[in-house]
C-alpha positions as CSV (number, residue, x, y, z in Angstrom):
1,M,83.9,90.0,49.5
2,P,81.3,89.1,52.2
3,D,79.2,91.9,53.5
4,T,80.0,92.5,57.1
5,A,77.5,95.3,57.6
6,H,74.9,93.0,59.2
7,E,77.3,91.1,61.5
8,T,76.2,91.0,65.1
9,V,78.1,90.4,68.3
10,P,77.9,86.8,69.6
11,L,75.2,85.8,72.0
12,A,76.1,86.1,75.7
13,G,78.1,83.1,76.8
14,V,78.8,82.0,73.2
15,S,82.4,81.7,72.0
16,E,83.6,83.1,68.7
17,A,84.0,79.6,67.4
18,E,80.4,78.7,68.2
19,W,79.1,81.9,66.7
20,A,81.0,81.2,63.5
21,L,79.4,77.8,63.4
22,R,76.0,79.2,64.1
23,C,76.4,81.6,61.1
24,D,77.5,78.6,58.9
25,L,74.5,76.5,60.1
26,A,72.0,79.3,59.6
27,A,73.5,79.8,56.1
28,C,72.9,76.1,55.4
29,Y,69.2,76.3,56.3
30,R,68.8,79.4,54.1
31,L,70.5,77.6,51.2
32,A,68.4,74.5,51.7
33,E,65.3,76.8,51.4
34,K,66.5,78.6,48.3
35,N,67.3,75.3,46.6
36,R,64.0,73.5,47.4
37,M,65.5,71.2,50.0
38,S,63.2,72.2,52.9
39,K,59.7,71.0,54.0
40,V,58.1,74.0,55.7
41,V,58.9,73.3,59.4
42,W,60.0,69.7,59.0
43,N,63.5,68.1,58.5
44,H,66.7,69.3,60.2
45,I,70.3,70.1,59.9
46,T,72.6,69.9,63.0
47,A,76.2,70.9,63.8
48,R,78.4,69.9,66.7
49,V,79.3,72.8,69.1
50,P,83.1,73.4,69.1
51,G,84.7,72.3,72.3
52,K,81.4,70.7,73.4
53,D,81.3,67.3,71.6
54,E,78.1,66.3,73.5
55,H,76.2,69.4,72.3
56,I,74.7,70.1,68.9
57,L,72.8,73.0,67.3
58,V,69.5,72.4,65.6
59,N,66.5,74.4,64.3
60,R,63.7,75.2,66.7
61,F,60.6,73.2,65.7
62,G,58.0,75.5,64.1
63,L,60.4,77.8,62.3
64,R,60.6,77.8,58.5
65,Y,64.1,77.4,57.1
66,D,64.0,81.0,55.8
67,E,63.4,82.2,59.4
68,I,66.5,80.5,60.9
69,T,69.2,82.8,62.1
70,A,72.5,82.3,64.0
71,S,70.9,83.4,67.3
72,N,67.6,81.4,67.2
73,L,69.3,78.0,66.7
74,L,68.6,75.6,69.6
75,K,71.3,73.8,71.6
76,I,70.6,70.3,72.8
77,D,72.7,67.4,74.1
78,L,73.0,64.0,72.4
79,D,70.4,62.6,74.7
80,G,67.8,65.0,73.4
81,N,67.8,67.4,76.4
82,T,67.7,71.1,75.7
83,V,70.7,73.1,76.9
84,D,68.7,76.3,76.1
85,G,65.0,76.6,75.2
86,T,62.3,74.1,76.2
87,G,61.6,70.5,75.3
88,D,58.7,71.7,73.0
89,D,61.3,73.3,70.7
90,V,62.9,70.0,69.8
91,M,61.5,67.7,67.1
92,L,61.8,64.0,68.2
93,A,62.9,62.9,64.7
94,A,65.8,65.4,64.9
95,Y,67.0,63.7,68.0
96,V,66.6,60.2,66.8
97,I,68.3,60.7,63.5
98,H,71.0,63.2,64.4
99,S,72.0,61.9,67.8
100,A,72.6,58.5,66.1
101,V,75.0,60.1,63.7
102,H,76.8,62.4,66.1
103,K,77.2,59.7,68.7
104,A,78.5,57.1,66.3
105,R,80.7,59.5,64.2
106,P,82.9,61.8,66.3
107,D,84.5,63.0,63.1
108,V,81.2,64.5,61.9
109,V,80.6,68.2,62.5
110,C,77.4,68.6,60.5
111,A,74.6,66.3,59.5
112,M,71.9,67.3,57.0
113,H,68.6,65.4,56.3
114,T,66.2,66.2,53.5
115,H,63.0,65.0,51.9
116,S,63.9,66.6,48.6
117,R,62.1,65.7,45.3
118,G,65.0,63.8,43.6
119,G,66.1,62.1,46.8
120,L,62.6,60.8,47.5
121,G,62.4,59.4,44.0
122,V,65.6,57.5,44.2
123,S,64.9,56.3,47.8
124,A,62.0,54.3,46.3
125,L,64.0,52.6,43.6
126,Q,65.3,49.0,44.2
127,E,68.5,49.8,42.3
128,G,69.3,52.8,44.4
129,L,71.6,55.6,43.1
130,L,73.3,54.9,39.7
131,P,76.5,56.4,38.4
132,L,74.8,58.3,35.6
133,S,76.6,61.6,35.8
134,Q,79.9,63.2,36.8
135,E,78.2,64.6,39.9
136,S,77.0,61.1,40.9
137,M,80.6,59.7,40.8
138,L,81.2,61.1,44.3
139,F,78.8,58.6,45.6
140,F,79.9,55.5,43.8
141,E,80.1,52.7,46.3
142,A,80.1,55.4,49.0
143,V,76.4,55.4,50.0
144,G,74.7,53.5,52.8
145,Y,71.1,52.5,52.7
146,H,68.7,52.4,55.6
147,G,65.3,50.6,55.4
148,Y,62.1,52.4,56.2
149,E,60.8,51.8,59.7
150,G,58.0,54.4,59.8
151,M,58.2,57.9,61.2
152,A,61.6,58.5,62.9
153,D,60.3,58.6,66.4
154,D,61.7,55.3,67.8
155,V,64.9,55.7,69.8
156,D,65.7,52.0,69.1
157,E,66.2,53.0,65.4
158,C,69.3,55.0,66.3
159,D,71.7,52.1,66.4
160,R,70.5,50.6,63.1
161,L,70.6,54.0,61.3
162,A,74.2,54.6,62.6
163,A,75.2,51.1,61.5
164,N,73.8,51.6,58.0
165,L,75.6,54.9,57.7
166,G,78.9,53.3,58.8
167,S,81.9,55.1,57.6
168,H,80.0,56.6,54.6
169,D,79.3,60.3,54.3
170,H,76.0,59.7,52.5
171,L,72.9,57.7,53.5
172,I,69.8,57.0,51.5
173,L,66.8,56.4,53.8
174,L,64.6,54.1,51.7
175,N,61.1,55.5,51.1
176,H,62.1,58.5,53.2
177,G,64.9,60.8,52.0
178,L,68.6,61.6,52.1
179,L,71.3,62.2,54.7
180,T,74.8,63.6,54.3
181,V,77.5,64.4,56.9
182,G,80.7,66.5,56.8
183,R,83.7,67.7,58.8
184,S,82.2,71.2,58.2
185,V,78.8,72.6,57.5
186,G,79.9,73.5,54.0
187,E,81.1,70.0,53.3
188,A,77.8,68.5,54.4
189,Y,75.8,71.0,52.4
190,W,77.7,70.5,49.2
191,R,77.6,66.7,49.5
192,M,73.8,67.1,49.8
193,A,73.6,69.5,46.9
194,L,75.4,67.1,44.6
195,L,73.5,64.1,45.9
196,E,70.2,65.8,45.2
197,M,71.4,66.9,41.8
198,S,72.4,63.3,41.0
199,C,69.1,61.9,42.2
200,Q,67.1,64.5,40.1
201,H,69.2,63.6,37.1
202,Q,68.6,59.9,37.6
203,M,64.9,60.3,37.8
204,E,64.9,62.4,34.6
205,V,67.0,59.8,32.7
206,L,64.8,57.0,33.9
207,A,61.7,58.9,32.8
208,T,62.8,58.9,29.2
209,G,62.5,55.1,29.1
210,R,65.6,55.0,26.9
211,P,68.7,52.8,27.5
212,Y,71.3,54.6,29.6
213,V,75.1,54.3,29.8
214,L,77.0,53.2,33.0
215,P,80.8,53.8,33.0
216,P,83.1,50.9,33.9
217,R,83.7,50.4,37.6
218,D,87.4,51.4,37.5
219,V,86.4,54.7,35.8
220,C,83.8,55.4,38.4
221,L,86.2,54.7,41.3
222,H,88.8,57.0,39.6
223,A,86.2,59.8,39.3
224,R,85.2,59.3,43.0
225,R,88.8,59.7,44.1
226,Q,89.1,62.8,42.0
227,S,85.9,64.2,43.6
228,E,87.1,63.6,47.1
229,E,90.8,64.4,46.8
230,V,91.3,66.9,43.9
231,W,88.1,68.8,44.5
232,P,87.1,68.1,48.1
233,P,83.3,68.9,48.6
234,G,82.6,72.3,50.0
235,V,86.1,73.8,50.0
236,H,85.6,76.0,47.0
237,E,81.8,76.2,46.9
238,W,80.9,77.2,50.5
239,P,82.7,80.6,50.5
240,A,80.9,81.4,47.2
241,L,77.5,80.4,48.5
242,R,78.1,82.5,51.7
243,R,78.8,85.5,49.6
244,Q,75.5,84.9,47.7
245,L,73.6,84.9,51.0
246,D,75.5,88.0,52.3
247,R,74.1,89.8,49.3
248,D,70.6,88.3,49.2
249,C,69.6,87.7,52.9
250,P,72.3,88.9,55.3
251,D,69.9,88.6,58.3
252,Y,70.9,84.9,58.6
253,K,73.9,86.1,60.6
254,T,71.8,88.0,63.2
């Protein structure tokens, strides 16, 4: 069972629902750090504030992922204005990428962006992500691709990024990294974990230089439906991952 000894009372003016979301989002940052999906103080994971669709939570610029807690997350609106904190706390790329997603996709609660090793490798391949493993079947014909436009600091890029994500829950930003979204923090995280696992596996297979096997399209589609419907991402994994954090670094909930 989760360790509740380190639970803290919510911040002043924060609802129980928002506090629960803050704990989930802080957990997501810690797990990204533990699993080598962070980049010191760069990159970002956001979550939509319950009951406040125009507000999202994000990391304060300058904090490492292992320093993120439920209480030090920053709240901004979808136009990049801080609801608490100062403008210097917000990384422009976080606004450009995440506002595009949250504005275009009201169904999305959490969006996660990484520059992870496997994802960077696949983002540079013309063939994109291949269905080489059971994990990768979740993404078969379910990934968008967004061309590289330089550092993500141009507000004009928002519409193009949102269009390339479309109705997908996964986006490969060419020569840049990965993006996943979910109806919960746990869903977005587990989609990212599987996407990065699939990318790492693909790079390892290609590095052998040996011929590889691609299952038939109908089998891939069947496996994707199973991944989405029989074992929906994050439902079973997220509680287990939270228990791990409660044991190893319970301060994320403070």
